[in-house]
Structures are given as structure tokens and as C-alpha cells.
C-alpha positions as a printed NumPy array, in Angstrom:
array([[-10.341,  16.377, -12.622],
       [ -6.88 ,  17.8  , -11.971],
       [ -6.247,  19.472,  -8.61 ],
       [ -3.144,  21.366,  -7.493],
       [ -2.805,  22.013,  -3.789],
       [ -0.415,  22.796,  -0.973],
       [ -0.108,  19.98 ,   1.536],
       [  1.473,  16.861,   2.925],
       [  1.074,  13.896,   0.586],
       [  1.093,  11.474,   3.524],
       [ -2.272,  12.944,   4.586],
       [ -4.036,  12.507,   1.247],
       [ -7.193,  10.385,   1.232],
       [ -6.996,   8.896,  -2.277],
       [ -6.769,   5.392,  -3.725],
       [ -3.023,   5.732,  -4.292],
       [ -0.235,   8.161,  -3.516],
       [  2.971,   8.261,  -5.501],
       [  6.318,   8.171,  -3.755],
       [  9.37 ,   9.871,  -5.251],
       [ 11.525,   6.86 ,  -4.412],
       [ 15.158,   5.931,  -4.941],
       [ 16.127,   2.993,  -7.146],
       [ 16.884,   0.773,  -4.15 ],
       [ 13.43 ,   1.437,  -2.629],
       [ 15.254,   1.966,   0.664],
       [ 13.465,   5.052,   1.913],
       [ 15.511,   8.187,   2.314],
       [ 15.035,  11.888,   2.752],
       [ 12.359,  14.251,   1.546],
       [  8.995,  12.88 ,   0.481],
       [ 10.349,   9.315,   0.352],
       [ 11.378,   9.364,   4.012],
       [  8.156,  11.096,   5.049],
       [  6.007,   8.47 ,   3.309],
       [  7.948,   5.574,   4.823],
       [  7.803,   7.103,   8.329],
       [  4.052,   7.729,   8.077],
       [  3.243,   4.367,   6.46 ],
       [  5.175,   2.281,   8.983],
       [  7.548,  -0.678,   8.625],
       [  5.258,  -2.946,   6.595],
       [  5.826,  -0.814,   3.48 ],
       [  9.617,  -1.037,   3.841],
       [  9.293,  -4.811,   4.21 ],
       [  7.364,  -4.956,   0.911],
       [  9.962,  -2.719,  -0.762],
       [ 12.771,  -5.024,   0.435],
       [ 10.973,  -8.003,  -1.107],
       [ 10.602,  -6.131,  -4.406],
       [ 14.298,  -5.278,  -4.267],
       [ 14.538,  -2.211,  -6.456],
       [ 13.166,  -0.258,  -9.387],
       [ 14.959,   1.496, -12.256],
       [ 14.735,   5.254, -12.742],
       [ 11.456,   5.985, -14.528],
       [  9.919,   2.654, -13.522],
       [  7.119,   2.121, -11.005],
       [  6.185,  -0.524,  -8.455],
       [  3.202,  -0.768,  -6.117],
       [  2.844,  -1.681,  -2.438],
       [  0.195,  -1.491,   0.21 ],
       [  0.022,   1.823,   2.081],
       [  0.522,   0.683,   5.664],
       [ -0.916,   3.238,   8.087],
       [ -1.704,   5.882,   5.443],
       [ -5.227,   6.923,   4.413],
       [ -4.405,   5.914,   0.83 ],
       [ -4.954,   2.265,  -0.129],
       [ -1.729,   1.857,  -2.097],
       [  1.625,   3.517,  -2.763],
       [  3.273,   3.617,  -6.165],
       [  7.034,   4.051,  -5.84 ],
       [  8.789,   5.681,  -8.797],
       [ 12.457,   6.691,  -8.82 ],
       [ 12.919,  10.016, -10.557],
       [ 16.051,  11.169, -12.352],
       [ 18.819,  13.221, -10.796],
       [ 19.165,  16.514, -12.716],
       [ 22.324,  16.755, -14.851],
       [ 21.384,  19.889, -16.805],
       [ 19.108,  17.765, -19.008],
       [ 22.084,  16.072, -20.665],
       [ 21.337,  12.519, -19.511],
       [ 17.773,  12.02 , -20.708],
       [ 16.167,  13.441, -17.579],
       [ 13.   ,  14.802, -19.288],
       [ 12.211,  11.412, -20.819],
       [ 12.923,   9.601, -17.56 ],
       [ 10.713,  11.98 , -15.577],
       [  7.932,  11.568, -18.142],
       [  8.264,   7.782, -17.653],
       [  7.817,   8.22 , -13.879],
       [  4.428,   9.833, -14.397],
       [  3.29 ,   7.619, -17.302],
       [  4.311,   4.383, -15.579],
       [  2.639,   5.503, -12.34 ],
       [ -0.604,   6.277, -14.167],
       [ -0.474,   2.965, -16.061],
       [  0.182,   0.965, -12.884],
       [ -2.666,   2.739, -11.074],
       [ -5.024,   1.987, -13.997],
       [ -3.928,  -1.663, -14.046],
       [ -4.799,  -1.909, -10.341],
       [ -8.193,  -0.186, -10.848],
       [ -7.229,   2.807,  -8.703],
       [ -9.175,   5.9  ,  -9.732],
       [ -7.834,   8.716,  -7.54 ],
       [ -4.114,   9.451,  -7.407],
       [ -1.895,  12.02 ,  -5.697],
       [  1.602,  12.96 ,  -6.823],
       [  4.383,  14.887,  -5.14 ],
       [  6.746,  16.957,  -7.287],
       [  9.079,  14.151,  -8.39 ],
       [ 12.84 ,  14.865,  -8.568],
       [ 12.597,  18.552,  -7.609],
       [ 14.032,  18.188,  -4.103],
       [ 17.518,  16.79 ,  -3.521],
       [ 17.601,  15.473,  -7.114],
       [ 17.633,  19.107,  -8.292],
       [ 15.186,  19.027, -11.206],
       [ 14.041,  22.601, -12.039],
       [ 10.508,  23.003, -10.699],
       [  8.946,  24.679, -13.754],
       [ 10.321,  22.067, -16.15 ],
       [  9.213,  19.239, -13.859],
       [  5.737,  20.767, -13.482],
       [  5.304,  20.911, -17.284],
       [  6.046,  17.195, -17.551],
       [  3.869,  16.28 , -14.553],
       [  0.859,  18.326, -15.604],
       [  0.986,  17.346, -19.286],
       [  1.049,  13.678, -18.21 ],
       [ -1.974,  14.408, -16.035],
       [ -3.815,  15.882, -18.999],
       [ -3.053,  12.744, -21.007],
       [ -4.575,  10.459, -18.337],
       [ -7.29 ,  12.763, -16.976],
       [-10.112,  10.758, -18.549],
       [ -8.965,   7.584, -16.777],
       [ -9.156,   8.938, -13.213],
       [-11.815,  10.53 , -11.036],
       [ -9.121,  12.821,  -9.615],
       [ -5.468,  13.535, -10.249],
       [ -3.966,  15.543,  -7.423],
       [ -0.613,  17.326,  -7.401],
       [  0.383,  17.94 ,  -3.793],
       [  3.022,  20.645,  -3.448],
       [  5.051,  20.781,  -0.243],
       [  6.005,  24.473,  -0.501],
       [  4.328,  27.679,  -1.582],
       [  7.128,  28.148,  -4.15 ],
       [  6.292,  24.804,  -5.761],
       [  2.554,  25.492,  -5.624],
       [  3.067,  28.845,  -7.366],
       [  5.184,  27.195, -10.067],
       [  2.634,  24.415, -10.67 ],
       [ -0.209,  26.92 , -10.905],
       [  1.773,  29.125, -13.305],
       [  2.54 ,  26.154, -15.555],
       [ -1.068,  24.927, -15.347],
       [ -2.347,  28.31 , -16.532],
       [  0.032,  28.091, -19.508],
       [ -0.696,  24.529, -20.614],
       [ -4.426,  24.311, -19.831],
       [ -5.203,  27.055, -22.351],
       [ -3.338,  25.322, -25.188]])
């Protein structure tokens, strides 16, 4: 089941939430900073031990104080007008997150809108990649949740979902 909702990903009660991380796994602004603040220092300690993650890759940690059991950290691409392989890298973020969740027997997963904040990825293009990846893995999960932080993002995700779910 695919769900699209407005909310705060740090409040989601699922097996695993996905963090739109940076490659150094150092925390930061936006959703990354919010997740680290809510989860507490134990998650940052795990991230320091891991050391880093390439754009499009994914690593997993415990979830600290969050309701979720685990956090998958995936660094999304910075938008450069699509000239530096950003669509493929963003697709890898979602695919690698799904594969890592499956490997760890996690059956409910919640995603933020990866790369659409300070990294500047256009929301509609990002939503197409996110939701099509969800369709690909839908049979492997009891629930795939897309948690949008703003009404603008929620509207874009719902618009894209209407387009691709009828194909």
C-alpha cells in the first residue's frame, strides 16, 4: 500500500524512516537536521562510525528516540539542471533504500521528499522518481509512506500519483 500524507517524518510510527542525508552523514539542515535532533546523539555516533555514504547510496542505523525502529540515510543529488546524472542518482536513493530495508526485514517505510529542499530538485520530477520506485517495490512492503512537509509538496505528490497510477 502506498500512502501520501502531510506530516513530520520524525513522528512516523513505521519500521524505518528514510533520512535525506548528506554524504558525510553529519546531520545538517532540513529533514536531516530534524531527524538527528529528534533521534538524539546515539544516531550521530553511529553515523560517525560509518563515516560517510556516496550520493545515491544508503546506510542504516538505529533510530534513537524515534518511534521508528531504524533510519536509512541516503544522500540525494544536488540539482544541476539534470546535467550531472541527478535523475539516476535520485532513483538510486530510493532503490537502495528499499533494498536495504528488505535486507533488514523491515516491512513499513516512510520517505521524505529527497533532494527537493536546499538541494533544489524540482518537486514534480522528484515525485515521479519517488513514486515510480514505490510502485516497483510495493509488493515487498506492507506500507510505503511518502511524508510531505508542505502542502505544496503534498499537492505535487498527489498530482503525480494520479498521473502515474493510471498508467
